[in-house]
C-alpha positions in Angstrom: 9.8 -22.0 -6.9 9.3 -21.7 -10.7 7.3 -19.0 -12.5 4.2 -21.0 -12.7 4.3 -22.0 -9.1 4.9 -18.3 -8.1 1.9 -17.2 -10.2 -0.4 -19.8 -8.7 0.3 -18.3 -5.2 -0.6 -14.7 -6.3 -4.2 -13.7 -5.1 -5.0 -12.2 -8.5 -4.5 -15.6 -10.1 -6.0 -17.9 -7.5 -8.2 -20.6 -9.0 -6.8 -20.3 -12.5 -6.2 -23.7 -14.2 -2.5 -24.7 -14.8 -2.8 -24.1 -18.7 -3.8 -20.5 -18.1 -0.9 -20.0 -15.5 1.4 -21.4 -18.2 0.1 -18.9 -20.7 0.7 -16.1 -18.1 4.2 -17.4 -17.6 5.0 -16.9 -21.2 4.4 -13.2 -21.2 5.7 -12.2 -17.7 9.0 -10.3 -17.3 10.8 -11.0 -14.1 12.3 -7.8 -12.9 14.6 -6.8 -9.9 14.9 -3.4 -8.3 17.2 -1.9 -5.6 15.9 0.3 -2.9 15.2 3.8 -4.3 14.9 2.6 -7.9 12.0 4.3 -9.8 9.8 1.7 -11.5 7.8 4.3 -13.4 7.1 8.0 -13.0 3.8 9.9 -13.3 3.1 10.6 -17.0 5.2 7.7 -18.2 3.5 5.6 -20.9 1.2 2.9 -19.4 2.8 -0.1 -21.1 1.6 -2.8 -18.6 1.1 -3.6 -15.0 3.1 -5.1 -12.2 2.8 -7.5 -9.3 5.1 -7.4 -6.2 6.8 -10.8 -5.6 9.0 -9.7 -2.7 10.0 -6.4 -1.2 8.0 -3.2 -0.8 6.8 -0.6 -3.3 5.4 2.9 -2.7 3.0 4.6 -5.0 3.0 8.3 -4.6 2.3 11.7 -6.1 4.3 15.0 -5.9 2.5 18.3 -5.4 3.4 21.4 -7.3 5.3 22.6 -4.2 7.3 19.3 -4.1 5.4 17.6 -1.2 5.2 13.9 -1.5 1.9 12.2 -0.7 2.0 8.4 -0.5 -1.1 6.7 -1.9 -0.2 3.0 -1.3 2.5 0.9 0.1 2.4 -2.6 -1.5 3.9 -5.9 -0.4 4.1 -9.4 -1.9 1.2 -10.4 -4.0 -0.2 -6.9 -4.7 -0.6 -5.5 -8.2 0.0 -1.9 -9.2 -0.1 0.1 -12.5 -3.2 -1.9 -13.4 -4.9 1.3 -14.6 -2.9 0.8 -17.8 -5.2 -2.1 -18.7 -8.3 0.2 -18.5 -7.3 2.3 -21.5 -5.2 4.9 -19.7 -2.2 6.0 -21.7 -0.1 7.2 -18.9 0.6 6.2 -15.3 -1.1 8.7 -12.9 1.5 8.4 -10.1 5.1 7.4 -9.4 6.2 3.9 -8.2 9.4 3.4 -6.3 11.1 0.3 -4.7 11.4 0.9 -0.9 13.5 -2.3 -0.5 15.3 -4.7 -2.7 12.4 -6.0 -4.7 11.4 -8.7 -7.2 8.5 -7.7 -9.5 6.6 -9.4 -12.3 5.8 -7.2 -15.2 2.9 -8.0 -17.5 2.8 -6.1 -20.9 -0.5 -4.6 -21.7 -1.3 -6.0 -25.1 -0.5 -9.7 -24.5 -2.2 -9.5 -21.0 -5.3 -7.9 -22.5 -5.4 -10.7 -25.1 -5.4 -13.3 -22.2 -8.2 -11.5 -20.4 -10.4 -11.7 -23.5 -9.8 -15.5 -23.6 -10.2 -16.1 -19.8 -13.3 -14.6 -18.2 -12.2 -15.7 -14.7 -9.1 -13.6 -15.1 -11.2 -10.6 -16.1 -13.4 -11.0 -13.0 -10.3 -11.2 -10.8 -9.0 -7.9 -12.3 -12.4 -6.2 -11.8 -12.3 -7.3 -8.1 -8.9 -5.8 -7.6 -10.0 -2.5 -9.2 -13.0 -2.3 -7.0 -10.7 -2.9 -4.0 -8.5 -0.1 -5.1 -11.4 2.2 -5.5 -12.5 1.3 -1.9 -8.9 2.1 -0.7 -8.9 5.5 -2.3 -12.3 6.3 -0.8 -11.1 5.4 2.7 -7.9 7.4 2.2 -9.8 10.5 1.0 -12.2 10.3 3.9 -9.3 9.9 6.3 -7.3 12.8 4.9 -10.3 15.2 4.7 -12.3 14.3 7.7 -10.0 12.8 10.3 -7.2 14.7 12.3 -3.7 13.3 12.3 -3.9 11.5 15.7 -6.9 9.7 14.5 -5.1 8.7 11.3 -2.2 7.4 13.2 -4.3 5.4 15.6 -6.2 4.0 12.6 -2.9 2.9 11.1 -1.7 1.3 14.3 -5.0 -0.6 14.7 -4.6 -1.7 11.0 -1.1 -3.1 11.7 -2.4 -5.0 14.7 -5.3 -6.5 13.0 -3.3 -7.4 9.9 -1.1 -9.5 12.2 -3.9 -11.2 14.1 -4.6 -8.6 16.8 -1.1 -8.5 18.3 -0.1 -5.9 20.8 3.5 -5.6 19.8 4.1 -4.1 16.4 7.0 -3.1 14.2 6.5 -0.2 11.8 6.9 -1.6 8.2 8.0 1.8 6.9 10.3 4.6 8.3 8.5 7.3 10.2 9.3 9.9 7.5 7.4 7.7 5.0 4.7 7.1 7.5 4.2 10.9 7.9 3.8 11.2 4.1 1.3 8.3 4.1 -0.8 10.0 6.8 -0.6 13.5 5.2 1.5 15.2 7.8 5.1 16.1 8.6 7.6 14.1 10.6 7.8 16.6 13.4 4.1 16.5 14.0 4.1 12.7 13.8 6.8 12.6 16.5 4.8 14.9 18.8 1.7 12.7 18.4 3.7 9.5 19.2 5.0 11.3 22.3 1.5 12.4 23.3 0.1 8.8 22.9 3.0 7.5 25.0 2.4 10.0 27.7 -1.3 9.1 27.9 -0.5 5.4 28.2 -1.9 4.3 24.8 1.4 3.0 23.5 5.1 2.5 24.3 7.7 3.1 21.5 11.2 1.9 21.0 12.4 3.0 17.6 10.2 1.3 15.0 8.9 -1.1 17.7 5.5 -0.2 19.2 3.6 -1.9 22.0 -0.1 -1.1 22.3 -0.9 -0.7 26.0 -4.5 0.3 25.8 -6.1 -1.2 22.7 -9.6 -0.1 23.6 -8.7 3.5 23.9 -6.6 3.4 20.7 -9.5 1.8 18.9 -11.8 4.6 20.2 -9.3 7.2 18.9 -9.0 5.5 15.5 -12.8 5.8 15.0 -12.9 9.4 16.3 -15.0 8.4 19.3 -12.2 9.8 21.5 -9.6 12.5 21.1 -6.1 13.0 22.6 -6.6 15.5 25.4 -5.2 18.9 24.7 -4.1 17.8 21.3 -4.4 21.4 19.9 -1.1 22.2 21.7 0.7 20.0 19.3 -0.1 22.2 16.3 
């Protein structure tokens, strides 16, 4: 698949005519990263934005005491670093490749010029930014108002629904990374997995998880139900 064809399959550029896709292909930089490669660090100059073509990217911040908090885990078709287009001089978080990844980079100045010429592209960018704002709102609500078991149940339901409501899942990130995403530590996460297994909600086999009681897990994810005696885990 050539660059123009690849661009046409990216949600951000859906519906753009071929001539605009050709213009985009002239400014894009095709980049490759290995697992663990840092794409940019918090405080680096915001020189443009990126779109994941293949692989997985995590966006995260580091607290003053060195604790990592994952903000997003992004897959194929998802943009990141787009805040650079909004007048921000520096990236507000770190971006790291979690797998071998291919990424398209769009330099800020030429891309901003294309946006001015193509209102449909500008509208697509606004939609993406509103979606990001919604994601942050949901994440802040989850971290501040929900306990860790509820956050985990919510994530498992999300994985199930993302794959069409399947009951057999495979975690798309290591459990240590999942703990960071949920704002907890691996030991606590392991205890909650064990508690969910004991209560018959799920069955685990490494990264593979089978949902045994979807209704109860859904109730837990919406805080309508709590794991019994969950306090002993903390």
